[in-house]
VEXGUMI-948659 format. One record per atom (N, C-alpha, C): residue in one letter; x, y, z. Coordinates in steps of 0.2 Angstrom, whole numbers, plus 5000, padded with zeros to 4 digits. Example, Ala and Ser with C-alpha at 12.3 -4.5 7.8 and 13.67 -1.06 7.14 Angstrom:
2
a506649725039
a506249785039
a506649845039
s506449895035
s506849955036
s506450005039
END
This chain:
494
m503148945102
m503349015100
m502849045095
t502649105096
t502249145092
t502449215089
s502249235084
s502349305082
s501749345080
l501849405082
l501049445081
l501249495075
g500749495070
g500849535065
g500249585065
i500349655065
i499849705064
i499849735058
d499249755055
d499149785048
d498749835049
i498949905049
i498649965049
i498349985043
g497849975040
g497549995033
g497050055035
s496850085029
s496450135029
s495750115030
s495550055028
s494950025029
s494849995035
s495349955038
s495249915044
s495949905047
v495949875053
v496549855056
v496449775057
k497049735055
k497049665056
k497649645060
v497449605065
v498049575069
v498049495068
s498549465067
s498649395066
s499249365071
l499049305073
l499549275077
l499849215073
l500449215073
l500849155069
l501149115074
n501149045071
n501448995075
n502148995071
i502749015075
i503349015071
i503648945068
q503448905072
q503748835069
q503448805062
s502748805064
s502348775058
s502248825053
g502348885054
g502148945049
g501348955048
k500948925052
k500248925051
k499948985056
c499349015053
c498949065057
c498549035063
l498749055069
l498349025074
l497649075075
a497749135074
a497049175075
a497249235071
a496649265069
a496649325066
a496049365067
v496049425068
v495549475070
v495549545066
t494949555062
t494949615059
t494449665061
l494649735062
l494149765066
l494149845061
p493649875061
p492949865063
p492649815058
s491949805060
s491549765055
s491349795049
s491349865049
s491249905043
s491849945042
e491949975036
e492550015035
e492650075040
m493350085042
m493450145046
m493350205042
p493150255045
p492850325042
p493550355040
i493550385035
i494050435032
i493650505031
e493950555035
e493650615035
e493950675029
a493450695026
a493650735021
a493350805022
a493650845025
a493250915027
a493250955020
h493750945016
h493750985009
h493850935003
p493650944997
p493850904992
p494550884991
g494750814990
g495450794990
g495750784996
w495450805002
w495750785009
w495550715011
a495950685015
a495850625018
a496150615024
e495850615030
e496150615037
e495850555041
q496350525046
q496050475050
q496350495058
d496050475063
d496350485070
d496750425071
p497450435073
p497950395074
p497650345080
d497350375085
d497150345091
d496550295089
m496250305084
m495750255081
m496050195080
w496650195076
w497050135075
w497150105080
w497450145085
w497750105091
w497250075095
t496650115095
t496050075099
t495850005097
y495850005089
y495649945086
y496249895087
v496949915087
v497449865088
v497449835094
c497249875100
c497149845107
c496449805107
d495949825104
d495349775104
d495549705101
a495849715095
a495949645091
a496549605095
i496949635098
i497449595103
i497049555109
a496549605111
a496149565117
a495749515115
r495549515109
r495049455106
r495549395105
i496149415102
i496649355101
i496849325108
a496849365113
a497049345120
a496549305123
a495949305121
a495449265123
a495549195122
t495849175117
t496049095115
t496649085115
n497149135115
n497849115114
n498249145119
p498749115122
p499249135127
p499749195124
l499649255125
l500049305123
l500849305126
k500949265131
k501549255134
k502049215130
e501749195125
e502249155120
e502449195114
i502149255114
i502349295108
i503149315109
k503549305104
k504249315104
k504449375099
s503949395095
s504149455091
s503549485088
v503549545086
v503049595084
v503249615078
g502749625072
g502949655066
g502349705064
i502449755061
i502049805059
i502049825052
t501449825049
t501349845042
t500749905042
y500849945037
y500350005038
y500250035031
q499750085030
q499550115025
q500150165024
m500450175018
m501050215016
m500850295016
h501450325017
h501450395015
h500950445021
g500750415025
g500350455030
g500750495034
l500450555037
l500850595041
l500550595048
v500950585053
v500750585060
v501250635063
c500950685066
c501350735070
c501250725077
i501750715082
i501550715089
i501950765093
d501850785098
d502150825103
d502550785108
k502850825112
k503450805116
k503150745121
n502550745122
n502250695126
n501950635122
g502150635115
g501850585111
g501150585109
k500750645110
k500150645109
k500150675101
p499650635097
p499550665090
p499250745091
l499550785087
l499350855087
l498750865082
r498650825077
r498150835072
r497950765070
k497450755067
k497350695063
k497850685057
s497950615056
s498350595051
s498150625044
i498550655041
i498450655033
i498650605029
i498150555028
i498350485025
i498550495017
w498650435015
w498950425008
w498650455002
c497950445003
c497550464997
c497350534997
d497650575002
d497450645003
d497950684998
s497650734993
s497950754988
s498150834989
r498050854995
r498150934997
r498850964995
a499350914996
a500050934995
a500350934988
v499850914983
v500150914976
v500550974974
e500251034975
e500551094972
e501251104976
t501251084983
t501751094987
t502351054984
g502250994982
g502750944979
g502950964973
e502450994968
e502651014962
e503251074961
k502951114966
k503451174967
k504151164969
a504151114974
a504851094977
a505251054971
f504851014967
f505150984961
f505451034956
r505151084955
r505451144951
r506051174954
e505951184960
e506451234964
e507051204966
i506951134968
i507551094970
i507951084963
g507551074958
g507751054951
g507650974950
p507350974944
p507150894942
p507750854941
e508350884939
e508850834938
e509150804946
k509250854951
k509350834957
k508850774961
c508150794960
c507750754963
c507750694959
l507750684953
l507750614950
l508350574951
t508950614952
t509550584953
t509550554960
h509450604965
h509450584972
h508950544975
l508350574973
l507750544976
l507350494972
l507550484966
l507350444960
l506550464960
n506350524961
n505650534962
n505550624962
s504950644962
s504850704964
s504550714971
p504650764975
p504350764982
p503650744982
g503250774976
g502650744975
g502150764981
n501650724981
n501150724987
n501350684993
f501950664994
f502250624999
f502250655006
t502450615011
t502450635018
t502750705019
a503350705016
a503750775017
a503450835015
s503050825009
s502650885006
s502050895010
k501750835013
k501150845018
k501350885024
m502050875027
m502350905033
m502350985031
a502550995025
a502751065023
a502051105022
w501551065020
w500851095020
w500651125027
v500851075032
v500651095039
v501051155041
k501551165039
k502051215041
k501751285038
q501551275031
q501251335029
q500551355031
n500151305033
n499451315033
n499151315041
e499651275045
e499451265051
e500051275056
p500351335056
p500951355059
p500951335067
e500351345070
e500351325077
e500451255078
i500251205074
i500351135075
i501051125073
f501351145068
f502051145066
f502551155072
a502351215075
a502851245080
a502751195086
r502251165088
r502251115092
r502451045091
t502651035085
t502850965083
t503550945086
y503450895089
y504150865091
y504450815087
k504050765084
k504250725079
k503650705074
f503850695067
f503350675063
f503550615060
f503050565059
f503250495055
f502650465052
l502750405051
l502150375047
l501650335052
p501150305049
p500650275054
p500950205058
g501350175054
g501650115058
g502050135063
d502450195062
d502950215067
d502550225074
y501850265072
y501550285079
y501350225082
i501150165079
i500850105083
i501550075086
a502150075083
a502750045086
a502850085092
y502850165092
y502950195098
y502450185103
k501750175101
k501350155107
k501550095110
l501750045106
l501949985110
l502549985114
s503050025112
s503750025114
s503950085118
g503650145117
g503850205120
g504450235116
e504650205111
e505250235108
e505150255101
i505350315099
i505150345093
i505750335088
c505550295083
c505950285077
c505650275070
t505950265066
t505650245059
t506150205056
t506150195049
t506550145046
t506850185038
g507350155036
g507550185030
g507050185025
s506750125025
s506250115019
s505650175021
g505450175027
g505050225029
g505150295026
l505850315027
l506050385025
l506050385017
s506250325014
s506150335007
s505350345005
e504950315007
e504250325006
e503950395007
q504350425012
q504150505013
q504550545009
i504950515004
i505450555000
i505850595003
l506150565009
l506750585013
l507350545013
w507450505008
w508050465007
w508450485001
d509050485001
d509450504996
d509850434994
f509650414988
f509750354984
f510450354983
t510750414982
t511550424979
t511950404986
t511850434991
t512250434997
t512050375001
d511350345001
d511150305005
d511050315012
t510850385013
t510750425019
t510050465019
p509850495024
p509250535024
p509350595019
a508850615016
a508950675011
a508850735015
e509450765018
e509250825022
e509150885017
f509350875011
f509150935007
f508450955005
v507950895006
v507250905006
v506950945012
s507150915018
s506950945024
s507151015025
d507751025023
d508051095022
d507751145018
y507551115012
y507151165007
y506451175010
y506151125014
y505451145016
y505451195023
g506051195026
g506151225032
g505951185038
i506051115037
i505851075042
i506451055046
p506451065053
p507151055057
p507250985057
s507950965056
s508150905056
s507850865063
s507850895068
s507650865075
s507050845074
y506550865069
y505950835069
y505850755066
l506450735063
l506550675060
l506750625065
p506350565066
p506650515071
p507250475068
v507550445072
v508150405070
v507850335066
h508250315061
h507950265057
h508450205058
k508050145058
k508250085059
k508150035053
p508349965053
p508249925047
p507449905048
s507149895042
s506549865041
s506449795045
l507049755043
l507049685045
l507549675050
g507349685056
g507849675061
g507549715068
i507849695074
i507649735079
i507649805080
q507049845081
q507049905081
q506949935088
s506449905092
s506349925099
s506049865102
y505849875109
y505549825113
y504949845116
t504449795117
t503849815120
t503949845127
s503549895130
s503649915136
s503249875141
r503349905147
r503049885153
r502349895153
e502049955150
e501449975149
e501049925145
t501349915140
t501149855134
t500949795138
e501349775142
e501249715145
e500649715150
i500749765154
i500049785158
i499449785154
r499349825149
r498749835146
r498549775141
l499049745137
l498849705132
l499149625134
g499649615138
g499749555140
g500349535136
i500649575131
i501249545128
i501849565132
p502249505133
p502749515138
p503249585137
q503449615142
q503949665141
q504549645138
g504749685134
g505449665131
g505449625125
t504749615122
t504749575116
t504949615110
p505349595106
p505649635101
p505149655095
i505149715094
i504749745088
i505249735082
s505249695077
s505749675073
s505649675066
y505049705064
y504949705057
y504549765057
r504549815052
r504049865050
r504149885043
a503549885039
a503549905032
a502949935030
g502949985025
g502350005022
g501949945019
d501249955018
d500849895015
d501049865009
q501349915004
q501549874998
q502249844998
p502849865001
p503349835002
p503249765006
n502749775011
n502549715015
n502149665011
n501749695007
n501349645002
n501949604999
a502349634996
a502949594992
a503349544996
f503549565002
f503749525007
f503349465009
s502749485010
s502249435012
s502249375006
l502349395001
l502349344995
l503049314992
n503549324997
n504149304996
n504549334989
v504349404988
v504549444983
v505149484985
m505749464984
m506349504987
m506949504983
d506849474976
d507449484972
d507249514965
s507749544962
s507749574956
s507249544951
g506749574948
g506349544943
g505649514945
e505649504952
e505049474955
e504449534956
i503849514954
i503349554955
i502749534960
a502549584963
a501949574968
a501349624966
a500749604968
a500149654966
a499749644972
t499349694973
t498749694978
t498249734975
a497649724977
a497049764975
a496549774979
g496649814985
g496149824990
g495849894988
t495849944993
t495550004992
t495850034986
s496550034985
s496950054979
s497249984977
g497550004971
g497849944967
g498549954966
v498949894967
v499749914967
v500049864963
v500549874959
v500949824956
v501649844959
y502049804961
y502649814965
y503249764963
g503649794959
g504249754956
g504949774959
i505349724960
i505949724963
i506549734958
t507049784960
t507549784955
t508149794959
d508849784957
d509449804961
d509749864958
t509349894954
t509749954951
t509250014952
p509550064955
p509050134956
p508950164950
r508350174948
r508150204942
r507550244943
a507550304939
a506950344940
a506550344934
d505850354935
d505450374929
d505350454929
k505550474923
k505650554923
k505050594923
q504450554923
q503850584924
q503550574931
s503950534934
s503750524942
s503050484942
r502950444937
r502250404937
r502250344943
v502850314943
v502950254947
v503550284952
n503450254958
n503950274964
n504450214966
p505050224965
p505550184969
p505650194977
f505650144980
f505750144987
f506350094989
l506550104995
l507050044998
l506649985000
h506749924997
h506349874999
h506549855006
v506149795009
v506349785016
v507049755017
n507249715012
n507849685013
n508449725009
h508349785009
h508949825005
h509549835011
s510049825007
s510749855012
s511149885007
s511649915009
s512149955004
s512449905000
g512749845004
g513049785000
g512649744995
n511949744996
n511549704993
n510849744991
p510949784987
p510449834986
p509749804984
r509249824986
r508549804983
r508049864983
y507849874978
y507349934977
y506649904975
g506149934978
g505449924976
g505149974971
v504949954965
v504650004961
v503850004961
l503550054964
l502850044965
l502450084960
l501950044957
l501350074953
l500850074957
c500450134958
c499850144963
c499250164959
i498650134959
i498050164956
i497550164963
n497350234964
n496950244970
n496350214969
g496050214963
g495350204962
g495150134960
t495350084964
t495250014963
t494649984965
g494849954972
g494349914976
g493749964979
i493950024979
i493550074981
i492950094976
l493150074970
l492550084965
l492150014965
n492449964966
n492149894967
n491549904973
a491849934979
a491449944984
a490849984982
w491050034979
w490450094977
w489950054973
m490150014969
m489749974964
m489249924968
r489549904972
r489049854977
r488549894981
k488849954984
k488349994987
k487850034984
n487950054977
n487550094974
n487150064968
v487550004965
v487249974960
v486949904961
s487349874966
s487049794968
s486949794976
p486649834979
p486649824986
p486349774988
e485949734985
e485649664987
e486149594985
l486749614983
l487149564981
l487749564985
s488049494986
s488649494989
s489149504984
y489849514986
y490349514981
y490449454976
a490349404979
a490349334975
a489749334970
q489149354972
q488649364968
q488749414961
m489049464964
m489149514959
m489749474953
n490149444955
n490749414952
n490349374946
e489849324949
e489449284945
e489049324939
l488849374941
l488349414937
l488749444931
m489349474933
m489749514928
m490049464923
a490149394925
a490349344920
a489949324915
l489249354915
l488849344910
l488849384904
a489249444905
a489449494900
a490049464896
p490049484890
p490749464886
p491349504888
a491949474887
a492549504887
a492549574883
g492649624886
g492649694882
g492049734884
s491549694888
s490949724890
s490549754885
d490549734879
d490149754873
d490149824872
g490849854872
g490949924871
g490949974877
l490549954883
l490549994888
l491250004892
s491450054894
s492050054897
s492050114903
i492450104909
i492450154914
i493150164916
l493250234917
l493950254920
l493750254927
p494250224931
p494150214938
p494350254942
f494650314940
f495050364944
f494650414948
g494350384953
g493850434956
g494050444964
n494650424965
n494850424973
n495450474973
g495450524971
g495950574972
g496450574966
a496950624966
a497450634961
a497850564960
e497950544953
e498350484952
e498950494950
r499550464953
r500150464952
r500350444945
i500150394942
i500150374935
i499950424930
l499550464932
l499250514928
l499650584929
e500150584932
e500550644934
e500150684939
n499850654944
n499550694949
n498850724946
r498550704941
r497950734938
r497350694941
f496750724942
f496150684944
f495550694939
t495550644935
t495050644930
t494350624932
g494250594938
g493650564941
g493450504937
v492950474940
v492650414936
v492250434930
q492450404925
q492050414918
q491750354915
i491150354913
i490850304909
i490650324903
n490950274898
n490950294891
n490650234887
g490250254882
g489950204878
g489250174880
l488950194886
l488350164888
l487850164883
d487550104882
d486950104877
d486450074881
l485850114882
l485350104886
l484850034883
n484950024877
n484649964874
n485049904874
r485649904875
r486049844874
r486349834881
h486549874885
h486949864892
h486549844897
s486749804901
s486349784908
s486849784913
r486549764919
r486949784926
r487549734925
s487549674921
s488049634920
s488649664917
h488549704912
h488949734908
h489349784912
f488949834916
f489049894920
f489649854925
l489449804929
l489949784934
l490549754931
r490549724924
r491049694922
r491549754919
a491249804916
a491649854913
a492049894919
a491749884926
a492149914932
a492649884933
h492649814933
h493249774934
h493749764929
e493549774922
e493949774917
e494249844917
g493949904920
g494249964919
g494849964924
i494749934930
i495249924935
i495849884932
a495749834929
a496249794925
a496649834920
f496249874917
f496549914911
f497049964915
s496849994920
s497250044924
s497950004925
f497849944928
f498449904930
f498849904923
r498649884918
r498949874912
r499349934909
y498949994910
y499250064909
y499950064913
g499850054919
g500450054923
g501050014921
v500849954921
v501349894920
v501649914913
d501449944908
d501749964902
d502350014904
i502150074909
i502650124912
i503250074915
m503050024919
m503649994922
m504049954917
k503749924911
k504149904906
k504649944903
d504450004903
d504950054900
d505450064905
m505450044912
m505950044916
m506349984917
g506149934913
g506449864912
g506249814916
l505649824920
l505249774924
l504749744919
v504749674918
v504349644913
v504149584917
p503449594919
p503149534923
p502949474918
k503249424921
k503049364918
k502549314923
v502749324930
v502249294935
v502149354939
i501549364942
i501349424946
i501049374952
r501249384958
r501049354964
r500649394968
a500049374971
a499649414975
a499249364980
g499049394986
g498549354990
g497849354987
e497649294990
e496849274987
e496449324992
a496349384989
a495949434993
a495749484988
n495149514991
n495049584988
n494849574980
m495049614976
m494849614969
m495149544966
f495649514969
f495949454966
f495449394967
l494949404971
l494349354971
l493949354966
s493949404961
s493549414955
s493849374949
p493649324946
p493849284940
p493949334934
v493349384933
v493449434928
v494149474928
f494249494935
f494749544936
f495449504935
r495549444938
r496149424937
r496349384931
n495849364927
n495849334921
n495949394915
t495649444916
t495849504912
t496449534913
l496849534919
l497449564921
l497949514918
a497849454919
a498349394916
a498349404909
t497849414905
t497749414898
t498049484895
l497949534898
l498249594896
l498949604897
c499149574903
c499949584904
c500349524901
d499949474899
d500249414896
d500749384902
a500449374908
a500849354913
a500349304917
s500649264921
s500349214926
s500149244931
i499549234935
i499349264941
i499349204946
e499849204952
e499849154956
e499649194963
l499149154966
l498849184973
l499049134978
y499249174983
y499449134990
y499049144996
n499249095000
n498849095007
n499149145012
t499149205011
t499449255015
t499049315015
d499249365020
d499049435019
d499549475023
g499349535024
g499849595026
g500049575033
s499549555037
s499749545044
s500049475046
l500049425042
l500349365042
l501049385040
g501149425034
g501849445032
g502249475037
a501849525041
a502249565046
a502449515052
a502049465053
a502249415059
a502849375057
r502849355050
r503349315048
r504049365047
g503949425045
g504549465045
g504849475052
a504349485057
a504549495064
a504949435067
a504749375065
a505049315068
a505749315065
w505749325057
w506449325055
w506949385057
g506549435058
g507049495060
g507349485067
a506949445072
a507149435078
a507649365079
g507749345073
g508149285073
g507849215074
h507249205074
h506849145074
h506949095069
y506949125062
y507049085056
y507849095055
e508149035052
e508849045050
e508949055043
s508449055039
s508549065032
s507749085029
r507849115023
r507249135020
r506749085018
e507149025016
e506748965015
e506348945021
a506648945028
a506248925033
a505748975034
c505849045033
c505349095035
c504749075031
f504849065024
f504249055020
f503948985019
a504248945024
a503948865022
a503248865022
g502848895026
g502148905027
g501748935020
l502148965017
l501849005010
l501648955005
k501048945003
k500848904998
k500448944992
c500548914986
c500148944980
c499548904980
i498948934981
i498348904981
i497948904974
r498148954970
r497748964963
r498248994958
s498248974952
s498549004947
s498149014940
e498249074938
e497849084932
e498249114926
e498149074920
e498649094914
e498149144909
p498449174905
p498149214900
p497549184896
r497049204894
r496549174890
r496549194883
t496749144879
t496849164871
t496249194869
s495649164870
s495049184867
s494849254869
w495149284875
w494949344877
w495449394875
r495949384871
r496549424870
r496249474865
g495949464859
g495749504854
g495249554857
p494749534860
p494249584862
p494449624868
l494949594872
l495249644878
l495649694876
e496149674870
e496549724868
e496249774865
m495649764861
m495249814858
m494949864863
a494649834868
a494349874873
a494849914876
y495349884878
y495949924881
y496149984877
q496249974871
q496550034867
q495950084867
n495350064867
n494750114867
n494850144873
w494850114879
w494850144885
w495450194886
k496050174883
k496650204884
k496550284880
n496150274874
n496050334870
n495550384874
k495050354878
k494650394882
k495050424888
l495450394891
l495850414896
l496350474893
e496650464889
e497150514886
e496750584884
k496150564882
k495650634880
k495550664887
a495350624891
a495150654898
a495750694901
i496350664900
i496950694903
i497050764899
s497050764893
s497150824889
s496650884891
n496050864893
n495550914894
n495650944901
i496150924906
i496250954912
i496751004912
END
């Protein structure tokens, strides 16, 4: 028996096939070979075509089918880039390109809603402000594209669209509604007062189902086109960060997961709903939440992480691989000899209260600093932004002692992971998993093929562990405080 996991990112689509009994990956395909395009018609905008994701899903499944019998697939799980908006008409066709997670056009819309609905009600019932999340993006469409709004039959998230294409059924999840800021944490039901405020008809919202459990079944059309048997349960769905935590077996209060792809995230679990009064971090329903056993994920996101690293490679070190960049930056000392970089160049940052500082380079000395300093300062700047956010999470009662992550992206950089471990005074544990494998495991569990959590994660292994470096602590703390001062000055000037 096998389980299929689908991961819809903003950079790529990955599909993995998991052997349910052994917990081992049988095949994995990532498409395209270069990053998917993000269209930005105006500053702060970011859009992608939902059917581009679907095309890559189909192509990846076809490649897996070339060497693996898809008739043995017993479950399908989906993870996806969070907060994106997909609007469809009555025929299930997208009415416009998806407004994705890093698009900041709805910031003012959400801020106005926060003021007019009332901060106390928002922070009590939503644990957040409406912000730049999906509901506010839909309100932007209503205000600026009324003809598209009028033709909208349903709106939902990127993963919901892929589930619809596989099944023909329109639905979302409770966790998905919470990431759209359409969930009332006080009543544990959809937050109709938000959609009412925005003038969004309740009929536009799909029904919601559990993240971990059977949501729908694959259609006859899917069997004909892709070879996945009709009636295969789609039994897991989660945004990329709740899914990253699930992939790492992070499901209980006090456990912490992290990822550092295009954006960087620290995601901690708590059993107590609690809001940050400044809405710099975001609580959501975790994948295993239930009213009798509450589990909330507290998400810290930094938009400008891996994208800065990719920019560095493209523009500063085009002849080097990422591994060679990592070796070069290790030649510079901890603290980068006074050179610091603010990495916030990928849209408005939630942890900065939706401000956009842009990337800023400070302390560059043309007589002392080399390319190795420049590369190291970028990785340290990204780690500093994590520390800045972790300090916010500590104020909410989440104190990381162990941070789990997949061995991928920025966590392949010794400088980054050792800087993060030292600054947060926490161990870093890296595991043999990724988003698509996590979705495949979740689907097998949701379909009833695993009897327990232990059985589900039997194939998950810690493959590397990093401890804080005592010799780095002094210079890194000094460099961090200097970086923080520069950040606060930049914020005050906005």
